[in-house]
C-alpha positions in Angstrom: -181.9 -0.7 143.1 -180.6 1.0 139.9 -181.0 -1.1 136.7 -179.2 -0.2 133.5 -180.4 -1.7 130.2 -177.7 -1.9 127.5 -174.7 -3.7 126.1 -171.2 -2.8 127.3 -169.8 -2.1 123.8 -172.3 0.7 123.1 -170.7 4.2 123.5 -174.0 5.5 125.0 -174.1 2.7 127.5 -170.5 3.4 128.4 -171.3 6.9 129.3 -173.9 5.6 131.8 -171.7 2.8 133.2 -168.7 5.2 133.7 -171.0 7.6 135.6 -172.4 4.7 137.7 -168.8 3.7 138.5 -167.6 7.2 139.4 -170.5 7.5 141.8 -170.1 4.0 143.3 -173.7 3.1 142.8 -175.0 -0.4 143.4 -176.7 -1.5 140.2 -177.7 -4.3 137.9 -177.0 -4.2 134.2 -179.1 -6.1 131.6 -177.6 -6.9 128.2 -179.9 -5.8 125.4 -179.3 -4.4 121.9 -177.4 -5.5 118.8 -176.1 -9.1 119.4 -178.4 -9.6 122.4 -181.6 -8.4 120.8 -184.5 -7.6 123.1 -185.2 -4.0 122.0 -188.6 -4.9 120.5 -189.9 -6.9 123.4 -193.0 -5.6 125.3 -190.9 -5.5 128.5 -188.3 -3.2 127.0 -190.7 -1.0 125.0 -192.7 -0.4 128.2 -189.7 1.5 129.6 -188.5 3.0 126.3 -191.0 3.2 123.5 -188.2 4.3 121.1 -186.6 0.9 121.5 -183.1 2.2 122.1 -180.4 1.9 124.7 -179.4 2.9 127.3 -182.4 3.1 129.7 -182.2 3.2 133.5 -184.8 2.4 136.1 -183.9 3.9 139.4 -186.4 3.2 142.2 -189.2 3.3 139.7 -187.9 6.4 137.8 -187.3 5.6 134.1 -184.8 7.7 132.2 -183.6 7.2 128.6 -181.2 9.1 126.3 -177.7 8.8 127.5 -176.8 12.4 128.3 -180.1 12.7 130.2 -179.2 9.6 132.2 -175.8 11.0 133.0 -177.3 14.3 134.1 -179.9 12.6 136.2 -177.4 10.4 138.0 -175.0 13.2 138.5 -177.7 15.5 139.9 -179.1 12.9 142.2 -176.0 11.3 143.5 -173.0 13.5 142.6 -173.8 17.1 143.7 -170.5 18.9 144.1 -168.6 16.3 142.1 -169.9 15.1 138.8 -172.8 17.7 139.1 -171.4 21.2 139.3 -173.4 23.1 141.9 -172.4 26.5 140.5 -174.8 27.5 137.7 -172.1 28.9 135.4 -169.9 25.7 135.8 -173.0 23.6 135.2 -173.8 25.5 132.0 -170.3 24.9 130.8 -170.6 21.2 131.5 -174.0 21.1 129.6 -172.6 22.8 126.6 -169.7 20.3 126.2 -172.1 17.4 126.7 -174.4 18.8 124.0 -171.4 19.6 121.7 -170.5 15.9 121.7 -174.0 15.1 120.6 -174.4 17.8 118.0 -170.9 18.1 116.6 -168.7 15.1 117.4 -171.2 12.2 117.1 -172.3 13.1 113.6 -168.7 13.3 112.5 -167.3 10.3 114.2 -170.2 7.8 113.6 -169.7 7.5 109.8 -166.0 6.9 110.3 -166.7 4.3 113.0 -169.2 2.5 110.8 -166.8 2.7 107.8 -163.8 1.2 109.7 -165.4 -1.1 112.2 -168.6 -2.3 110.7 -167.8 -2.3 107.0 -165.7 -4.9 105.3 -162.3 -3.6 103.9 -163.3 -4.3 100.3 -166.5 -2.1 100.7 -164.9 0.9 102.5 -164.6 4.3 100.9 -161.2 5.1 102.2 -161.1 8.6 100.6 -164.4 9.5 102.3 -163.2 8.2 105.6 -159.9 10.2 105.4 -161.8 13.4 104.4 -164.3 12.9 107.3 -161.4 12.3 109.7 -159.9 15.7 108.8 -163.1 17.5 109.5 -163.4 15.6 112.8 -159.9 16.6 113.8 -160.8 20.3 113.2 -163.7 19.8 115.7 -161.5 18.2 118.3 -159.1 21.2 118.0 -161.8 23.4 119.6 -161.7 21.2 122.7 -157.9 21.1 122.6 -157.8 24.9 122.7 -160.3 25.0 125.6 -158.2 22.5 127.6 -155.1 24.7 127.4 -156.4 26.6 130.4 -157.9 23.9 132.5 -157.4 20.2 133.1 -161.1 19.2 132.6 -163.9 20.3 130.3 -165.8 22.3 133.0 -162.9 23.3 135.2 -160.4 21.9 137.7 -162.1 18.6 138.4 -163.8 15.8 136.5 -167.5 16.4 136.0 -170.3 15.1 133.9 -169.0 17.3 131.1 -166.1 14.9 130.6 -168.1 11.8 130.3 -169.7 12.0 126.9 -166.7 13.6 125.2 -164.3 11.3 127.0 -166.1 8.3 125.6 -166.0 9.8 122.1 -162.3 10.7 122.5 -161.3 7.2 123.3 -163.2 6.0 120.2 -161.4 8.7 118.2 -157.9 7.6 119.2 -158.9 3.9 118.8 -159.9 4.4 115.2 -157.3 3.8 112.5 -157.2 7.3 111.1 -154.7 10.2 111.2 -154.6 12.0 114.6 -153.0 15.4 114.3 -151.0 16.6 117.3 -153.3 18.1 119.9 -151.3 18.2 123.1 -154.0 19.5 125.5 -156.6 17.0 124.2 -154.0 14.2 124.5 -153.1 15.2 128.0 -156.7 15.3 129.1 -157.3 11.9 127.4 -154.3 10.5 129.4 -155.8 11.8 132.6 -159.0 10.0 131.9 -157.2 6.8 131.0 -155.5 6.9 134.4 -158.9 6.4 136.1 -159.8 2.8 136.9 -163.5 3.6 136.1 -162.6 4.8 132.6 -160.4 1.8 131.9 -163.1 -0.6 133.0 -166.1 0.9 131.3 -164.8 2.9 128.3 -161.6 1.3 127.1 -163.4 -1.6 125.4 -162.5 -2.9 121.9 -164.5 -1.3 119.2 -167.1 -3.6 117.7 
């Protein structure tokens, strides 16, 4: 049995749960983190000494770090679908997954904290607007890439779309300026048409 540790409103847990849903895997999810606590318990630290979510335990195999979990599940259960079997396509998927971590996450996280977890009277609106402009420039890179193909790694949904898809939903849910990016918007609409995305990613920001 697959067990997922993490709260549903964590973007990193959403990556894992969307993957689980796409693959149709039987699982149990345990709420830990933030309002649920539990990250500093001996039980949790035994499976992730970093004390962070998500973590999965799959038939005794422990995996933490959200993109690593997505890759593991895709490789084990989604060969030919979420896991591209062609090495070149898989490398393309990997690069977009890592781009979300190295480029998008550092840009979007301060905006998220500023708008969602900071009281209106304490927000630095000028800094948020400036950061949003830089973030939009980063998204334009993916917008241009999607001009030639419907999904990040080619003609079909793959593990590439999962981290950046979760971040893209958060981007459009934030109360910031969203410049016109037709290819990104069309891709985001394709993701929103999926029941799995609506269930596990389209969750109110908190």
